[in-house]
PDB file as gemmi writes it, atoms N, CA and C in Angstrom:
CRYST1    1.000    1.000    1.000  90.00  90.00  90.00 P 1                      
ATOM      1  N   MET A   1      76.740 104.572  96.276  1.00  0.00           N  
ATOM      2  CA  MET A   1      77.350 103.335  96.748  1.00  0.00           C  
ATOM      3  C   MET A   1      77.924 103.576  98.140  1.00  0.00           C  
ATOM      4  N   GLY A   2      77.890 102.552  98.934  1.00  0.00           N  
ATOM      5  CA  GLY A   2      78.410 102.649 100.284  1.00  0.00           C  
ATOM      6  C   GLY A   2      79.913 102.445 100.325  1.00  0.00           C  
ATOM      7  N   THR A   3      80.365 101.835 101.383  1.00  0.00           N  
ATOM      8  CA  THR A   3      81.791 101.547 101.530  1.00  0.00           C  
ATOM      9  C   THR A   3      82.041 100.078 101.207  1.00  0.00           C  
ATOM     10  N   PHE A   4      83.314  99.720 101.198  1.00  0.00           N  
ATOM     11  CA  PHE A   4      83.668  98.325 100.942  1.00  0.00           C  
ATOM     12  C   PHE A   4      83.052  97.394 101.977  1.00  0.00           C  
ATOM     13  N   ARG A   5      82.799  97.904 103.166  1.00  0.00           N  
ATOM     14  CA  ARG A   5      82.199  97.080 104.229  1.00  0.00           C  
ATOM     15  C   ARG A   5      80.764  96.664 103.902  1.00  0.00           C  
ATOM     16  N   ASP A   6      80.148  97.364 102.955  1.00  0.00           N  
ATOM     17  CA  ASP A   6      78.784  97.035 102.543  1.00  0.00           C  
ATOM     18  C   ASP A   6      78.736  95.931 101.494  1.00  0.00           C  
ATOM     19  N   LEU A   7      79.866  95.613 100.904  1.00  0.00           N  
ATOM     20  CA  LEU A   7      79.910  94.582  99.874  1.00  0.00           C  
ATOM     21  C   LEU A   7      79.694  93.199 100.486  1.00  0.00           C  
ATOM     22  N   THR A   8      78.846  92.417  99.860  1.00  0.00           N  
ATOM     23  CA  THR A   8      78.612  91.042 100.311  1.00  0.00           C  
ATOM     24  C   THR A   8      79.919  90.261 100.341  1.00  0.00           C  
ATOM     25  N   VAL A   9      80.741  90.443  99.323  1.00  0.00           N  
ATOM     26  CA  VAL A   9      82.013  89.711  99.254  1.00  0.00           C  
ATOM     27  C   VAL A   9      82.915  90.062 100.438  1.00  0.00           C  
ATOM     28  N   TYR A  10      82.946  91.322 100.817  1.00  0.00           N  
ATOM     29  CA  TYR A  10      83.763  91.715 101.970  1.00  0.00           C  
ATOM     30  C   TYR A  10      83.230  91.081 103.247  1.00  0.00           C  
ATOM     31  N   LYS A  11      81.930  91.143 103.435  1.00  0.00           N  
ATOM     32  CA  LYS A  11      81.324  90.577 104.641  1.00  0.00           C  
ATOM     33  C   LYS A  11      81.623  89.079 104.749  1.00  0.00           C  
ATOM     34  N   LYS A  12      81.487  88.371 103.633  1.00  0.00           N  
ATOM     35  CA  LYS A  12      81.726  86.925 103.641  1.00  0.00           C  
ATOM     36  C   LYS A  12      83.210  86.610 103.820  1.00  0.00           C  
ATOM     37  N   ALA A  13      84.079  87.388 103.197  1.00  0.00           N  
ATOM     38  CA  ALA A  13      85.518  87.179 103.353  1.00  0.00           C  
ATOM     39  C   ALA A  13      85.955  87.477 104.785  1.00  0.00           C  
ATOM     40  N   PHE A  14      85.394  88.523 105.379  1.00  0.00           N  
ATOM     41  CA  PHE A  14      85.735  88.865 106.763  1.00  0.00           C  
ATOM     42  C   PHE A  14      85.270  87.766 107.716  1.00  0.00           C  
ATOM     43  N   GLU A  15      84.053  87.301 107.499  1.00  0.00           N  
ATOM     44  CA  GLU A  15      83.532  86.217 108.338  1.00  0.00           C  
ATOM     45  C   GLU A  15      84.410  84.974 108.212  1.00  0.00           C  
ATOM     46  N   LEU A  16      84.812  84.645 106.992  1.00  0.00           N  
ATOM     47  CA  LEU A  16      85.685  83.496 106.779  1.00  0.00           C  
ATOM     48  C   LEU A  16      87.013  83.682 107.497  1.00  0.00           C  
ATOM     49  N   SER A  17      87.602  84.859 107.396  1.00  0.00           N  
ATOM     50  CA  SER A  17      88.894  85.083 108.059  1.00  0.00           C  
ATOM     51  C   SER A  17      88.771  84.962 109.572  1.00  0.00           C  
ATOM     52  N   MET A  18      87.647  85.372 110.123  1.00  0.00           N  
ATOM     53  CA  MET A  18      87.451  85.231 111.570  1.00  0.00           C  
ATOM     54  C   MET A  18      87.233  83.773 111.970  1.00  0.00           C  
ATOM     55  N   LEU A  19      86.519  83.021 111.136  1.00  0.00           N  
ATOM     56  CA  LEU A  19      86.352  81.582 111.397  1.00  0.00           C  
ATOM     57  C   LEU A  19      87.711  80.882 111.356  1.00  0.00           C  
ATOM     58  N   ILE A  20      88.530  81.247 110.386  1.00  0.00           N  
ATOM     59  CA  ILE A  20      89.871  80.674 110.277  1.00  0.00           C  
ATOM     60  C   ILE A  20      90.719  81.078 111.476  1.00  0.00           C  
ATOM     61  N   PHE A  21      90.627  82.321 111.885  1.00  0.00           N  
ATOM     62  CA  PHE A  21      91.366  82.778 113.066  1.00  0.00           C  
ATOM     63  C   PHE A  21      91.005  81.927 114.280  1.00  0.00           C  
ATOM     64  N   ASN A  22      89.718  81.745 114.510  1.00  0.00           N  
ATOM     65  CA  ASN A  22      89.289  80.975 115.676  1.00  0.00           C  
ATOM     66  C   ASN A  22      89.679  79.508 115.569  1.00  0.00           C  
ATOM     67  N   GLU A  23      89.575  78.960 114.379  1.00  0.00           N  
ATOM     68  CA  GLU A  23      89.956  77.558 114.178  1.00  0.00           C  
ATOM     69  C   GLU A  23      91.466  77.382 114.361  1.00  0.00           C  
ATOM     70  N   SER A  24      92.241  78.355 113.895  1.00  0.00           N  
ATOM     71  CA  SER A  24      93.696  78.241 113.973  1.00  0.00           C  
ATOM     72  C   SER A  24      94.241  78.428 115.387  1.00  0.00           C  
ATOM     73  N   LYS A  25      93.413  78.893 116.298  1.00  0.00           N  
ATOM     74  CA  LYS A  25      93.835  78.971 117.705  1.00  0.00           C  
ATOM     75  C   LYS A  25      94.134  77.582 118.261  1.00  0.00           C  
ATOM     76  N   LYS A  26      93.575  76.554 117.629  1.00  0.00           N  
ATOM     77  CA  LYS A  26      93.746  75.173 118.078  1.00  0.00           C  
ATOM     78  C   LYS A  26      95.005  74.522 117.489  1.00  0.00           C  
ATOM     79  N   PHE A  27      95.673  75.203 116.559  1.00  0.00           N  
ATOM     80  CA  PHE A  27      96.863  74.630 115.935  1.00  0.00           C  
ATOM     81  C   PHE A  27      97.981  74.504 116.978  1.00  0.00           C  
ATOM     82  N   PRO A  28      98.897  73.576 116.781  1.00  0.00           N  
ATOM     83  CA  PRO A  28     100.001  73.399 117.734  1.00  0.00           C  
ATOM     84  C   PRO A  28     100.883  74.653 117.828  1.00  0.00           C  
ATOM     85  N   ASP A  29     101.489  74.828 118.979  1.00  0.00           N  
ATOM     86  CA  ASP A  29     102.356  75.987 119.199  1.00  0.00           C  
ATOM     87  C   ASP A  29     103.518  76.048 118.207  1.00  0.00           C  
ATOM     88  N   ASP A  30     104.009  74.886 117.777  1.00  0.00           N  
ATOM     89  CA  ASP A  30     105.149  74.906 116.858  1.00  0.00           C  
ATOM     90  C   ASP A  30     104.763  75.370 115.453  1.00  0.00           C  
ATOM     91  N   GLU A  31     103.483  75.583 115.203  1.00  0.00           N  
ATOM     92  CA  GLU A  31     103.018  76.128 113.928  1.00  0.00           C  
ATOM     93  C   GLU A  31     102.768  77.635 114.007  1.00  0.00           C  
ATOM     94  N   LYS A  32     103.041  78.233 115.170  1.00  0.00           N  
ATOM     95  CA  LYS A  32     102.737  79.646 115.372  1.00  0.00           C  
ATOM     96  C   LYS A  32     103.315  80.546 114.287  1.00  0.00           C  
ATOM     97  N   PHE A  33     104.565  80.293 113.891  1.00  0.00           N  
ATOM     98  CA  PHE A  33     105.207  81.127 112.878  1.00  0.00           C  
ATOM     99  C   PHE A  33     105.200  80.465 111.508  1.00  0.00           C  
ATOM    100  N   GLY A  34     104.449  79.397 111.376  1.00  0.00           N  
ATOM    101  CA  GLY A  34     104.334  78.686 110.111  1.00  0.00           C  
ATOM    102  C   GLY A  34     102.916  78.750 109.601  1.00  0.00           C  
ATOM    103  N   LEU A  35     102.266  77.616 109.652  1.00  0.00           N  
ATOM    104  CA  LEU A  35     100.923  77.489 109.082  1.00  0.00           C  
ATOM    105  C   LEU A  35      99.921  78.451 109.722  1.00  0.00           C  
ATOM    106  N   THR A  36      99.970  78.607 111.019  1.00  0.00           N  
ATOM    107  CA  THR A  36      99.024  79.501 111.707  1.00  0.00           C  
ATOM    108  C   THR A  36      99.148  80.922 111.164  1.00  0.00           C  
ATOM    109  N   SER A  37     100.374  81.397 111.089  1.00  0.00           N  
ATOM    110  CA  SER A  37     100.612  82.746 110.590  1.00  0.00           C  
ATOM    111  C   SER A  37     100.213  82.877 109.124  1.00  0.00           C  
ATOM    112  N   GLN A  38     100.553  81.891 108.326  1.00  0.00           N  
ATOM    113  CA  GLN A  38     100.280  81.950 106.890  1.00  0.00           C  
ATOM    114  C   GLN A  38      98.788  81.976 106.580  1.00  0.00           C  
ATOM    115  N   ILE A  39      98.029  81.090 107.218  1.00  0.00           N  
ATOM    116  CA  ILE A  39      96.594  81.016 106.913  1.00  0.00           C  
ATOM    117  C   ILE A  39      95.859  82.254 107.418  1.00  0.00           C  
ATOM    118  N   ARG A  40      96.291  82.779 108.536  1.00  0.00           N  
ATOM    119  CA  ARG A  40      95.674  84.010 109.038  1.00  0.00           C  
ATOM    120  C   ARG A  40      96.001  85.177 108.115  1.00  0.00           C  
ATOM    121  N   ARG A  41      97.247  85.273 107.701  1.00  0.00           N  
ATOM    122  CA  ARG A  41      97.681  86.372 106.844  1.00  0.00           C  
ATOM    123  C   ARG A  41      96.957  86.347 105.496  1.00  0.00           C  
ATOM    124  N   SER A  42      96.905  85.186 104.857  1.00  0.00           N  
ATOM    125  CA  SER A  42      96.280  85.134 103.533  1.00  0.00           C  
ATOM    126  C   SER A  42      94.781  85.395 103.606  1.00  0.00           C  
ATOM    127  N   SER A  43      94.116  84.862 104.624  1.00  0.00           N  
ATOM    128  CA  SER A  43      92.664  85.080 104.715  1.00  0.00           C  
ATOM    129  C   SER A  43      92.343  86.545 105.012  1.00  0.00           C  
ATOM    130  N   ARG A  44      93.190  87.199 105.791  1.00  0.00           N  
ATOM    131  CA  ARG A  44      92.982  88.625 106.059  1.00  0.00           C  
ATOM    132  C   ARG A  44      93.308  89.477 104.848  1.00  0.00           C  
ATOM    133  N   SER A  45      94.274  89.034 104.078  1.00  0.00           N  
ATOM    134  CA  SER A  45      94.683  89.781 102.901  1.00  0.00           C  
ATOM    135  C   SER A  45      93.576  89.835 101.848  1.00  0.00           C  
ATOM    136  N   VAL A  46      92.719  88.822 101.811  1.00  0.00           N  
ATOM    137  CA  VAL A  46      91.565  88.864 100.906  1.00  0.00           C  
ATOM    138  C   VAL A  46      90.763  90.125 101.194  1.00  0.00           C  
ATOM    139  N   CYS A  47      90.473  90.345 102.460  1.00  0.00           N  
ATOM    140  CA  CYS A  47      89.674  91.509 102.866  1.00  0.00           C  
ATOM    141  C   CYS A  47      90.387  92.821 102.572  1.00  0.00           C  
ATOM    142  N   SER A  48      91.679  92.886 102.869  1.00  0.00           N  
ATOM    143  CA  SER A  48      92.393  94.145 102.651  1.00  0.00           C  
ATOM    144  C   SER A  48      92.473  94.483 101.167  1.00  0.00           C  
ATOM    145  N   ASN A  49      92.652  93.487 100.320  1.00  0.00           N  
ATOM    146  CA  ASN A  49      92.683  93.748  98.879  1.00  0.00           C  
ATOM    147  C   ASN A  49      91.321  94.184  98.351  1.00  0.00           C  
ATOM    148  N   ILE A  50      90.266  93.613  98.879  1.00  0.00           N  
ATOM    149  CA  ILE A  50      88.921  94.051  98.490  1.00  0.00           C  
ATOM    150  C   ILE A  50      88.726  95.521  98.869  1.00  0.00           C  
ATOM    151  N   GLY A  51      89.109  95.859 100.085  1.00  0.00           N  
ATOM    152  CA  GLY A  51      88.977  97.242 100.553  1.00  0.00           C  
ATOM    153  C   GLY A  51      89.810  98.215  99.740  1.00  0.00           C  
ATOM    154  N   GLU A  52      91.061  97.854  99.478  1.00  0.00           N  
ATOM    155  CA  GLU A  52      91.937  98.725  98.696  1.00  0.00           C  
ATOM    156  C   GLU A  52      91.406  98.908  97.283  1.00  0.00           C  
ATOM    157  N   GLY A  53      90.990  97.816  96.665  1.00  0.00           N  
ATOM    158  CA  GLY A  53      90.478  97.898  95.304  1.00  0.00           C  
ATOM    159  C   GLY A  53      89.215  98.731  95.214  1.00  0.00           C  
ATOM    160  N   TYR A  54      88.359  98.584  96.192  1.00  0.00           N  
ATOM    161  CA  TYR A  54      87.091  99.310  96.162  1.00  0.00           C  
ATOM    162  C   TYR A  54      87.319 100.815  96.247  1.00  0.00           C  
ATOM    163  N   ARG A  55      88.304 101.220  96.996  1.00  0.00           N  
ATOM    164  CA  ARG A  55      88.595 102.653  97.122  1.00  0.00           C  
ATOM    165  C   ARG A  55      89.150 103.232  95.829  1.00  0.00           C  
ATOM    166  N   LYS A  56      89.657 102.385  94.951  1.00  0.00           N  
ATOM    167  CA  LYS A  56      90.205 102.830  93.667  1.00  0.00           C  
ATOM    168  C   LYS A  56      89.320 102.384  92.505  1.00  0.00           C  
ATOM    169  N   ARG A  57      88.051 102.148  92.772  1.00  0.00           N  
ATOM    170  CA  ARG A  57      87.175 101.579  91.759  1.00  0.00           C  
ATOM    171  C   ARG A  57      86.935 102.509  90.577  1.00  0.00           C  
ATOM    172  N   GLN A  58      87.220 103.796  90.720  1.00  0.00           N  
ATOM    173  CA  GLN A  58      87.065 104.700  89.579  1.00  0.00           C  
ATOM    174  C   GLN A  58      88.131 104.448  88.517  1.00  0.00           C  
ATOM    175  N   TYR A  59      89.132 103.634  88.857  1.00  0.00           N  
ATOM    176  CA  TYR A  59      90.177 103.224  87.920  1.00  0.00           C  
ATOM    177  C   TYR A  59      90.029 101.722  87.678  1.00  0.00           C  
ATOM    178  N   PRO A  60      89.283 101.344  86.660  1.00  0.00           N  
ATOM    179  CA  PRO A  60      88.955  99.923  86.450  1.00  0.00           C  
ATOM    180  C   PRO A  60      90.154  98.980  86.457  1.00  0.00           C  
ATOM    181  N   ALA A  61      91.261  99.368  85.850  1.00  0.00           N  
ATOM    182  CA  ALA A  61      92.426  98.477  85.806  1.00  0.00           C  
ATOM    183  C   ALA A  61      92.972  98.228  87.214  1.00  0.00           C  
ATOM    184  N   HIS A  62      92.997  99.270  88.035  1.00  0.00           N  
ATOM    185  CA  HIS A  62      93.473  99.102  89.410  1.00  0.00           C  
ATOM    186  C   HIS A  62      92.496  98.247  90.216  1.00  0.00           C  
ATOM    187  N   PHE A  63      91.216  98.505  90.030  1.00  0.00           N  
ATOM    188  CA  PHE A  63      90.182  97.725  90.716  1.00  0.00           C  
ATOM    189  C   PHE A  63      90.307  96.245  90.375  1.00  0.00           C  
ATOM    190  N   VAL A  64      90.458  95.942  89.099  1.00  0.00           N  
ATOM    191  CA  VAL A  64      90.586  94.548  88.668  1.00  0.00           C  
ATOM    192  C   VAL A  64      91.870  93.933  89.216  1.00  0.00           C  
ATOM    193  N   SER A  65      92.956  94.702  89.214  1.00  0.00           N  
ATOM    194  CA  SER A  65      94.227  94.197  89.728  1.00  0.00           C  
ATOM    195  C   SER A  65      94.122  93.835  91.212  1.00  0.00           C  
ATOM    196  N   LYS A  66      93.543  94.717  92.012  1.00  0.00           N  
ATOM    197  CA  LYS A  66      93.403  94.441  93.449  1.00  0.00           C  
ATOM    198  C   LYS A  66      92.409  93.302  93.694  1.00  0.00           C  
ATOM    199  N   SER A  67      91.376  93.231  92.867  1.00  0.00           N  
ATOM    200  CA  SER A  67      90.427  92.120  92.983  1.00  0.00           C  
ATOM    201  C   SER A  67      91.115  90.806  92.645  1.00  0.00           C  
ATOM    202  N   SER A  68      91.980  90.847  91.644  1.00  0.00           N  
ATOM    203  CA  SER A  68      92.760  89.659  91.277  1.00  0.00           C  
ATOM    204  C   SER A  68      93.691  89.257  92.420  1.00  0.00           C  
ATOM    205  N   ASP A  69      94.282  90.241  93.090  1.00  0.00           N  
ATOM    206  CA  ASP A  69      95.116  89.949  94.261  1.00  0.00           C  
ATOM    207  C   ASP A  69      94.283  89.288  95.359  1.00  0.00           C  
ATOM    208  N   ALA A  70      93.065  89.770  95.556  1.00  0.00           N  
ATOM    209  CA  ALA A  70      92.177  89.167  96.559  1.00  0.00           C  
ATOM    210  C   ALA A  70      91.889  87.716  96.197  1.00  0.00           C  
ATOM    211  N   ASP A  71      91.664  87.458  94.914  1.00  0.00           N  
ATOM    212  CA  ASP A  71      91.401  86.103  94.447  1.00  0.00           C  
ATOM    213  C   ASP A  71      92.616  85.206  94.675  1.00  0.00           C  
ATOM    214  N   MET A  72      93.794  85.739  94.402  1.00  0.00           N  
ATOM    215  CA  MET A  72      95.035  84.999  94.622  1.00  0.00           C  
ATOM    216  C   MET A  72      95.197  84.636  96.107  1.00  0.00           C  
ATOM    217  N   GLU A  73      94.937  85.582  96.986  1.00  0.00           N  
ATOM    218  CA  GLU A  73      95.061  85.327  98.422  1.00  0.00           C  
ATOM    219  C   GLU A  73      94.018  84.309  98.886  1.00  0.00           C  
ATOM    220  N   ASN A  74      92.840  84.359  98.278  1.00  0.00           N  
ATOM    221  CA  ASN A  74      91.807  83.382  98.602  1.00  0.00           C  
ATOM    222  C   ASN A  74      92.264  81.976  98.202  1.00  0.00           C  
ATOM    223  N   SER A  75      92.902  81.870  97.040  1.00  0.00           N  
ATOM    224  CA  SER A  75      93.440  80.575  96.606  1.00  0.00           C  
ATOM    225  C   SER A  75      94.546  80.105  97.546  1.00  0.00           C  
ATOM    226  N   GLU A  76      95.387  81.025  97.979  1.00  0.00           N  
ATOM    227  CA  GLU A  76      96.435  80.655  98.936  1.00  0.00           C  
ATOM    228  C   GLU A  76      95.817  80.141 100.234  1.00  0.00           C  
ATOM    229  N   THR A  77      94.758  80.785 100.679  1.00  0.00           N  
ATOM    230  CA  THR A  77      94.070  80.331 101.886  1.00  0.00           C  
ATOM    231  C   THR A  77      93.595  78.893 101.716  1.00  0.00           C  
ATOM    232  N   GLN A  78      93.106  78.554 100.526  1.00  0.00           N  
ATOM    233  CA  GLN A  78      92.657  77.185 100.265  1.00  0.00           C  
ATOM    234  C   GLN A  78      93.814  76.190 100.374  1.00  0.00           C  
ATOM    235  N   VAL A  79      94.988  76.589  99.930  1.00  0.00           N  
ATOM    236  CA  VAL A  79      96.167  75.718 100.067  1.00  0.00           C  
ATOM    237  C   VAL A  79      96.456  75.461 101.538  1.00  0.00           C  
ATOM    238  N   TRP A  80      96.408  76.508 102.349  1.00  0.00           N  
ATOM    239  CA  TRP A  80      96.669  76.339 103.789  1.00  0.00           C  
ATOM    240  C   TRP A  80      95.569  75.520 104.457  1.00  0.00           C  
ATOM    241  N   LEU A  81      94.349  75.629 103.959  1.00  0.00           N  
ATOM    242  CA  LEU A  81      93.280  74.760 104.469  1.00  0.00           C  
ATOM    243  C   LEU A  81      93.595  73.299 104.153  1.00  0.00           C  
ATOM    244  N   ASP A  82      94.112  73.049 102.936  1.00  0.00           N  
ATOM    245  CA  ASP A  82      94.516  71.683 102.569  1.00  0.00           C  
ATOM    246  C   ASP A  82      95.564  71.149 103.550  1.00  0.00           C  
ATOM    247  N   TYR A  83      96.565  71.982 103.850  1.00  0.00           N  
ATOM    248  CA  TYR A  83      97.598  71.565 104.801  1.00  0.00           C  
ATOM    249  C   TYR A  83      97.024  71.348 106.202  1.00  0.00           C  
ATOM    250  N   SER A  84      96.117  72.227 106.593  1.00  0.00           N  
ATOM    251  CA  SER A  84      95.511  72.099 107.922  1.00  0.00           C  
ATOM    252  C   SER A  84      94.780  70.774 108.071  1.00  0.00           C  
ATOM    253  N   LEU A  85      94.095  70.372 107.026  1.00  0.00           N  
ATOM    254  CA  LEU A  85      93.396  69.087 107.040  1.00  0.00           C  
ATOM    255  C   LEU A  85      94.398  67.933 107.017  1.00  0.00           C  
ATOM    256  N   ALA A  86      95.374  68.008 106.132  1.00  0.00           N  
ATOM    257  CA  ALA A  86      96.359  66.930 105.992  1.00  0.00           C  
ATOM    258  C   ALA A  86      97.170  66.718 107.269  1.00  0.00           C  
ATOM    259  N   CYS A  87      97.385  67.788 108.021  1.00  0.00           N  
ATOM    260  CA  CYS A  87      98.133  67.702 109.278  1.00  0.00           C  
ATOM    261  C   CYS A  87      97.229  67.353 110.460  1.00  0.00           C  
ATOM    262  N   ASN A  88      95.955  67.148 110.183  1.00  0.00           N  
ATOM    263  CA  ASN A  88      94.963  66.832 111.212  1.00  0.00           C  
ATOM    264  C   ASN A  88      94.787  67.937 112.250  1.00  0.00           C  
ATOM    265  N   TYR A  89      94.932  69.191 111.787  1.00  0.00           N  
ATOM    266  CA  TYR A  89      94.714  70.332 112.676  1.00  0.00           C  
ATOM    267  C   TYR A  89      93.251  70.757 112.676  1.00  0.00           C  
ATOM    268  N   ILE A  90      92.529  70.405 111.608  1.00  0.00           N  
ATOM    269  CA  ILE A  90      91.100  70.683 111.530  1.00  0.00           C  
ATOM    270  C   ILE A  90      90.384  69.406 111.097  1.00  0.00           C  
ATOM    271  N   SER A  91      89.129  69.331 111.456  1.00  0.00           N  
ATOM    272  CA  SER A  91      88.327  68.162 111.091  1.00  0.00           C  
ATOM    273  C   SER A  91      87.888  68.256 109.629  1.00  0.00           C  
ATOM    274  N   GLU A  92      87.478  67.143 109.089  1.00  0.00           N  
ATOM    275  CA  GLU A  92      86.940  67.113 107.725  1.00  0.00           C  
ATOM    276  C   GLU A  92      85.726  68.035 107.615  1.00  0.00           C  
ATOM    277  N   GLU A  93      84.890  68.027 108.635  1.00  0.00           N  
ATOM    278  CA  GLU A  93      83.690  68.879 108.642  1.00  0.00           C  
ATOM    279  C   GLU A  93      84.069  70.361 108.623  1.00  0.00           C  
ATOM    280  N   SER A  94      85.016  70.736 109.452  1.00  0.00           N  
ATOM    281  CA  SER A  94      85.464  72.128 109.489  1.00  0.00           C  
ATOM    282  C   SER A  94      86.098  72.521 108.155  1.00  0.00           C  
ATOM    283  N   PHE A  95      86.923  71.632 107.611  1.00  0.00           N  
ATOM    284  CA  PHE A  95      87.552  71.887 106.310  1.00  0.00           C  
ATOM    285  C   PHE A  95      86.497  72.151 105.251  1.00  0.00           C  
ATOM    286  N   LYS A  96      85.492  71.284 105.170  1.00  0.00           N  
ATOM    287  CA  LYS A  96      84.447  71.435 104.152  1.00  0.00           C  
ATOM    288  C   LYS A  96      83.713  72.758 104.318  1.00  0.00           C  
ATOM    289  N   ASN A  97      83.380  73.114 105.547  1.00  0.00           N  
ATOM    290  CA  ASN A  97      82.688  74.362 105.817  1.00  0.00           C  
ATOM    291  C   ASN A  97      83.524  75.558 105.361  1.00  0.00           C  
ATOM    292  N   LEU A  98      84.797  75.582 105.747  1.00  0.00           N  
ATOM    293  CA  LEU A  98      85.669  76.697 105.396  1.00  0.00           C  
ATOM    294  C   LEU A  98      85.933  76.738 103.894  1.00  0.00           C  
ATOM    295  N   PHE A  99      86.120  75.580 103.292  1.00  0.00           N  
ATOM    296  CA  PHE A  99      86.411  75.533 101.864  1.00  0.00           C  
ATOM    297  C   PHE A  99      85.220  75.997 101.035  1.00  0.00           C  
ATOM    298  N   VAL A 100      84.026  75.570 101.396  1.00  0.00           N  
ATOM    299  CA  VAL A 100      82.814  76.003 100.684  1.00  0.00           C  
ATOM    300  C   VAL A 100      82.667  77.519 100.783  1.00  0.00           C  
ATOM    301  N   ARG A 101      82.931  78.056 101.949  1.00  0.00           N  
ATOM    302  CA  ARG A 101      82.856  79.514 102.126  1.00  0.00           C  
ATOM    303  C   ARG A 101      83.900  80.221 101.259  1.00  0.00           C  
ATOM    304  N   SER A 102      85.089  79.658 101.212  1.00  0.00           N  
ATOM    305  CA  SER A 102      86.148  80.234 100.395  1.00  0.00           C  
ATOM    306  C   SER A 102      85.786  80.187  98.906  1.00  0.00           C  
ATOM    307  N   GLU A 103      85.198  79.108  98.479  1.00  0.00           N  
ATOM    308  CA  GLU A 103      84.757  79.000  97.084  1.00  0.00           C  
ATOM    309  C   GLU A 103      83.722  80.080  96.764  1.00  0.00           C  
ATOM    310  N   GLU A 104      82.804  80.330  97.687  1.00  0.00           N  
ATOM    311  CA  GLU A 104      81.800  81.367  97.475  1.00  0.00           C  
ATOM    312  C   GLU A 104      82.461  82.740  97.370  1.00  0.00           C  
ATOM    313  N   VAL A 105      83.401  83.017  98.258  1.00  0.00           N  
ATOM    314  CA  VAL A 105      84.142  84.283  98.192  1.00  0.00           C  
ATOM    315  C   VAL A 105      84.826  84.406  96.832  1.00  0.00           C  
ATOM    316  N   GLY A 106      85.420  83.320  96.369  1.00  0.00           N  
ATOM    317  CA  GLY A 106      86.088  83.331  95.074  1.00  0.00           C  
ATOM    318  C   GLY A 106      85.139  83.654  93.928  1.00  0.00           C  
ATOM    319  N   ARG A 107      83.960  83.093  93.957  1.00  0.00           N  
ATOM    320  CA  ARG A 107      82.975  83.388  92.907  1.00  0.00           C  
ATOM    321  C   ARG A 107      82.579  84.868  92.937  1.00  0.00           C  
ATOM    322  N   LEU A 108      82.403  85.409  94.131  1.00  0.00           N  
ATOM    323  CA  LEU A 108      82.033  86.823  94.251  1.00  0.00           C  
ATOM    324  C   LEU A 108      83.168  87.734  93.784  1.00  0.00           C  
ATOM    325  N   ILE A 109      84.387  87.382  94.111  1.00  0.00           N  
ATOM    326  CA  ILE A 109      85.537  88.162  93.646  1.00  0.00           C  
ATOM    327  C   ILE A 109      85.616  88.103  92.123  1.00  0.00           C  
ATOM    328  N   ASN A 110      85.410  86.937  91.568  1.00  0.00           N  
ATOM    329  CA  ASN A 110      85.466  86.810  90.108  1.00  0.00           C  
ATOM    330  C   ASN A 110      84.367  87.626  89.429  1.00  0.00           C  
ATOM    331  N   HIS A 111      83.226  87.772  90.077  1.00  0.00           N  
ATOM    332  CA  HIS A 111      82.188  88.649  89.536  1.00  0.00           C  
ATOM    333  C   HIS A 111      82.703  90.080  89.469  1.00  0.00           C  
ATOM    334  N   MET A 112      83.430  90.498  90.487  1.00  0.00           N  
ATOM    335  CA  MET A 112      84.001  91.845  90.493  1.00  0.00           C  
ATOM    336  C   MET A 112      85.016  92.002  89.362  1.00  0.00           C  
ATOM    337  N   ILE A 113      85.854  90.995  89.166  1.00  0.00           N  
ATOM    338  CA  ILE A 113      86.879  91.041  88.118  1.00  0.00           C  
ATOM    339  C   ILE A 113      86.234  91.121  86.734  1.00  0.00           C  
ATOM    340  N   GLU A 114      85.193  90.351  86.542  1.00  0.00           N  
ATOM    341  CA  GLU A 114      84.534  90.288  85.235  1.00  0.00           C  
ATOM    342  C   GLU A 114      83.570  91.452  84.980  1.00  0.00           C  
ATOM    343  N   ASN A 115      83.180  92.154  86.036  1.00  0.00           N  
ATOM    344  CA  ASN A 115      82.194  93.248  85.904  1.00  0.00           C  
ATOM    345  C   ASN A 115      82.613  94.485  86.680  1.00  0.00           C  
ATOM    346  N   PRO A 116      83.790  95.046  86.423  1.00  0.00           N  
ATOM    347  CA  PRO A 116      84.244  96.192  87.218  1.00  0.00           C  
ATOM    348  C   PRO A 116      83.314  97.404  87.099  1.00  0.00           C  
ATOM    349  N   ASP A 117      82.631  97.527  85.962  1.00  0.00           N  
ATOM    350  CA  ASP A 117      81.724  98.656  85.761  1.00  0.00           C  
ATOM    351  C   ASP A 117      80.577  98.668  86.756  1.00  0.00           C  
ATOM    352  N   LYS A 118      80.189  97.512  87.256  1.00  0.00           N  
ATOM    353  CA  LYS A 118      79.091  97.423  88.223  1.00  0.00           C  
ATOM    354  C   LYS A 118      79.494  97.948  89.599  1.00  0.00           C  
ATOM    355  N   TYR A 119      80.793  98.162  89.800  1.00  0.00           N  
ATOM    356  CA  TYR A 119      81.297  98.630  91.088  1.00  0.00           C  
ATOM    357  C   TYR A 119      81.862 100.042  91.023  1.00  0.00           C  
ATOM    358  N   SER A 120      81.802 100.648  89.873  1.00  0.00           N  
ATOM    359  CA  SER A 120      82.442 101.952  89.682  1.00  0.00           C  
ATOM    360  C   SER A 120      81.718 103.082  90.408  1.00  0.00           C  
ATOM    361  N   GLY A 121      80.440 102.916  90.655  1.00  0.00           N  
ATOM    362  CA  GLY A 121      79.683 103.960  91.351  1.00  0.00           C  
ATOM    363  C   GLY A 121      79.203 105.045  90.416  1.00  0.00           C  
ATOM    364  N   SER A 122      79.565 104.967  89.146  1.00  0.00           N  
ATOM    365  CA  SER A 122      79.166 106.010  88.207  1.00  0.00           C  
ATOM    366  C   SER A 122      77.836 105.724  87.536  1.00  0.00           C  
ATOM    367  N   LYS A 123      77.289 104.547  87.791  1.00  0.00           N  
ATOM    368  CA  LYS A 123      76.009 104.198  87.152  1.00  0.00           C  
ATOM    369  C   LYS A 123      74.900 104.117  88.155  1.00  0.00           C  
TER     370      LYS A 123                                                      
END                                                                             
């Protein structure tokens, strides 16, 4: 098995976090320490939890726990996307694109949670 960077879920989560980063550059300055910071932090945390969990994949309970944390952060990102749309900081089209990507990341993370043995590297 390769590194966490080889995982499809990591690649998609990283791409999503970069799309969110670029989109959030357009947010108002008064959101710098609010919504902008929150959405960037949660979307990046998805990736960091995937990476941390993958390095501990020989311990299934730890792997599942970190994967669950990644899923939680992905859900938080969706909440901030909802706020971004409601505040008119992003367009409906951008929201749909980012949300669909986030849903896909969530499905991939849930596959990891439900099948930790497939990521253990021992098979």
